[in-house]
C-alpha positions as CSV (number, residue, x, y, z in Angstrom):
1,M,120.4,151.0,80.4
2,A,123.3,148.8,80.0
3,E,123.1,145.2,81.1
4,A,125.5,144.6,84.7
5,P,128.4,142.4,84.1
6,K,127.8,138.9,84.8
7,R,129.6,137.4,88.0
8,P,132.8,136.0,87.3
9,V,132.4,132.1,87.0
10,T,133.7,130.3,90.4
11,P,136.9,128.5,89.3
12,R,137.1,124.6,90.2
13,S,139.8,122.9,91.6
14,A,142.0,120.9,89.6
15,G,145.2,119.1,90.2
16,S,147.7,118.7,87.7
17,L,151.1,116.6,88.1
18,V,154.1,117.7,86.9
19,V,156.2,114.0,86.0
20,V,160.6,114.5,85.7
21,R,162.2,111.7,84.7
22,E,165.9,111.6,84.9
23,A,167.3,111.0,81.5
24,A,171.0,110.8,80.5
25,G,171.0,114.4,78.9
26,G,169.0,115.8,81.3
27,P,165.9,115.8,83.2
28,E,162.4,115.3,80.7
29,I,159.1,116.3,81.3
30,L,156.1,114.8,80.4
31,L,153.6,116.6,78.3
32,G,150.7,115.7,76.1
33,R,148.4,117.8,74.0
34,R,144.8,118.8,74.5
35,A,143.1,117.8,71.2
36,G,141.0,120.4,69.2
37,R,137.8,119.3,70.6
38,H,138.0,120.4,73.7
39,R,136.4,123.9,75.3
40,F,139.2,124.2,77.3
41,M,143.1,124.8,75.6
42,P,142.5,123.1,72.5
43,D,145.8,122.2,70.1
44,V,147.8,123.3,73.1
45,F,151.1,120.7,75.5
46,V,150.1,120.2,78.9
47,F,150.7,119.0,81.9
48,P,148.2,115.9,82.7
49,G,145.8,116.5,85.5
50,G,142.2,117.5,85.9
51,R,139.7,119.0,88.2
52,L,138.8,117.4,91.6
53,D,136.3,114.9,92.0
54,A,133.9,113.9,94.6
55,N,135.7,110.5,95.3
56,D,138.6,111.8,95.4
57,R,138.5,112.8,98.9
58,A,137.1,109.3,99.9
59,I,140.4,107.5,98.3
60,D,142.5,106.3,100.6
61,P,146.0,106.5,99.1
62,V,148.7,103.7,99.2
63,R,151.4,106.4,101.0
64,P,150.4,109.8,102.1
65,L,151.6,113.0,101.1
66,P,154.8,114.0,102.6
67,A,154.6,116.2,105.5
68,A,156.4,119.0,104.0
69,T,154.3,119.0,100.7
70,L,151.2,118.6,103.0
71,A,152.5,121.6,105.3
72,Q,152.7,123.7,101.6
73,V,149.4,123.1,100.2
74,T,147.8,123.6,103.5
75,R,148.8,127.2,103.7
76,H,145.4,127.7,101.0
77,T,143.5,124.5,101.8
78,D,142.7,122.4,104.8
79,A,144.3,118.9,104.5
80,V,141.5,116.0,103.5
81,T,141.1,119.0,100.6
82,A,144.9,119.3,99.8
83,R,145.1,115.3,99.8
84,A,142.1,114.6,97.6
85,L,143.6,117.7,94.9
86,A,146.9,115.3,94.8
87,V,144.8,112.0,94.3
88,A,143.2,113.8,91.9
89,A,146.6,114.7,89.9
90,V,148.0,110.9,90.3
91,R,144.7,109.6,89.6
92,E,144.3,111.9,86.0
93,T,148.0,111.0,84.9
94,F,147.2,107.2,85.4
95,E,143.7,108.0,83.1
96,E,145.3,110.1,80.5
97,T,148.9,108.4,80.7
98,G,148.9,105.3,82.0
99,L,151.6,105.7,84.0
100,A,150.5,104.2,87.0
101,L,152.0,106.2,90.4
102,G,149.7,103.5,92.7
103,Q,148.2,100.1,92.7
104,A,145.4,99.1,91.2
105,E,143.0,96.9,93.9
106,A,139.9,95.3,92.7
107,G,139.5,97.2,90.2
108,A,140.3,100.4,91.7
109,F,143.7,102.5,91.3
110,R,145.1,103.8,94.6
111,P,147.2,107.0,93.5
112,D,150.9,106.6,95.9
113,L,151.5,110.1,97.0
114,G,155.0,109.3,99.3
115,A,157.0,111.0,96.4
116,I,154.8,114.2,95.2
117,E,156.1,117.4,96.0
118,Y,154.1,120.9,95.4
119,L,155.5,123.3,92.9
120,G,152.7,125.8,93.1
121,R,148.7,127.1,92.2
122,A,147.4,128.9,89.3
123,I,143.9,130.6,88.9
124,T,142.5,131.2,85.1
125,P,141.4,134.6,84.4
126,S,137.8,135.9,86.3
127,R,136.4,137.1,82.6
128,N,136.9,133.0,81.3
129,P,133.5,131.2,81.0
130,I,135.7,127.9,81.9
131,R,137.7,128.4,84.9
132,F,140.3,126.2,87.1
133,H,141.8,126.2,90.8
134,A,144.7,124.2,90.5
135,R,147.3,122.8,92.3
136,F,150.5,121.7,90.6
137,F,152.4,118.7,91.8
138,L,155.6,117.3,91.0
139,T,157.0,113.8,91.1
140,R,160.3,112.0,89.5
141,V,160.3,109.1,88.1
142,G,163.3,106.8,86.7
143,N,164.3,105.7,82.8
144,G,162.2,102.6,83.5
145,A,158.8,104.9,83.8
146,A,158.4,105.0,79.6
147,R,155.8,103.2,78.6
148,L,152.9,105.6,78.0
149,G,148.9,105.0,76.8
150,G,146.1,106.1,78.8
151,S,142.8,107.2,77.4
152,G,143.3,108.9,74.4
153,E,142.7,112.4,75.7
154,L,146.1,113.7,75.2
155,L,147.8,113.4,71.8
156,D,151.7,113.3,70.9
157,L,152.6,112.0,74.6
158,D,155.8,112.3,75.5
159,W,159.1,112.9,77.3
160,Y,160.4,116.6,76.6
161,P,163.7,117.9,77.4
162,M,162.7,121.2,79.1
163,A,164.6,123.3,76.1
164,A,162.2,120.8,73.6
165,A,159.2,121.5,75.9
166,L,159.3,125.1,75.9
167,K,159.1,125.2,72.0
168,L,156.2,123.6,71.9
169,P,152.7,125.2,71.5
170,I,151.7,126.2,75.3
171,V,149.9,128.6,77.3
172,D,151.9,131.1,79.9
173,V,151.0,129.1,82.6
174,T,152.5,126.2,81.2
175,E,155.9,127.9,80.3
176,F,155.7,129.4,83.7
177,M,155.4,126.2,85.6
178,L,158.0,124.8,83.5
179,S,160.2,127.7,84.8
180,E,159.5,126.6,88.4
181,V,160.6,123.4,87.8
182,A,163.7,124.5,86.8
183,A,164.0,126.1,89.8
184,H,162.7,123.5,92.1
185,L,165.2,121.3,91.0
186,G,167.8,123.5,91.4
187,P,170.3,124.1,94.3
188,D,168.2,126.5,96.0
189,S,164.9,124.8,95.7
190,A,164.7,124.8,99.9
191,R,164.4,128.7,100.0
192,R,161.7,128.5,97.0
193,Q,158.9,130.6,97.6
194,L,155.7,128.8,96.5
195,P,154.1,130.4,93.7
196,I,150.4,132.3,92.6
197,F,149.8,132.4,89.0
198,G,147.1,134.8,88.1
199,Y,145.5,137.9,86.3
200,F,144.9,141.1,87.3
201,A,143.1,143.8,85.0
202,G,143.7,140.9,81.7
203,K,147.2,140.9,82.8
204,M,149.5,138.1,84.0
205,R,150.1,138.5,87.9
206,I,152.4,136.1,89.8
207,R,152.6,136.7,93.6
208,R,154.8,134.4,96.3
209,E,153.8,132.8,99.4
């Protein structure tokens, strides 16, 4: 008798931050390449971010999420988790890139969520051994936000114009979210429906909420 298929791995909650820098030639996106040693998405360019840690729920941000952002994220989760996901995205961005969107106090980093917007979410395929339910946030920074460093987890960190970003080695969800960035920054952003990027029967599937 054949073995019963294993149950899909439950996806872990994660937050990613799309950082958009205003430049003379148009918006630029902060991206870095994951090293080849990583089990999850090696050697591809990604937005900074990572999984939700238990401590993210306890962190008191410098400023809270804007009411509009909180309302969007709480369509599918509670307010405490929504704030913690944004904290995770900003915290991971600081750790991976050195970009401090917040304040360092007594050796700890307190994220500032006051300028965080929401792009949408994505869930990795059920057949994957490593799965995430990622929420993608966005923030805008000026030209002065150019110094990058971080933990070394992301290589080739830089600000990439949209056209150049789309030519990098990226996975489908990153490509899709880049297209959402363009729509989000456009004149019809207020009427934009939030995407849920996922897979059905092994094929990419986009829904809107």
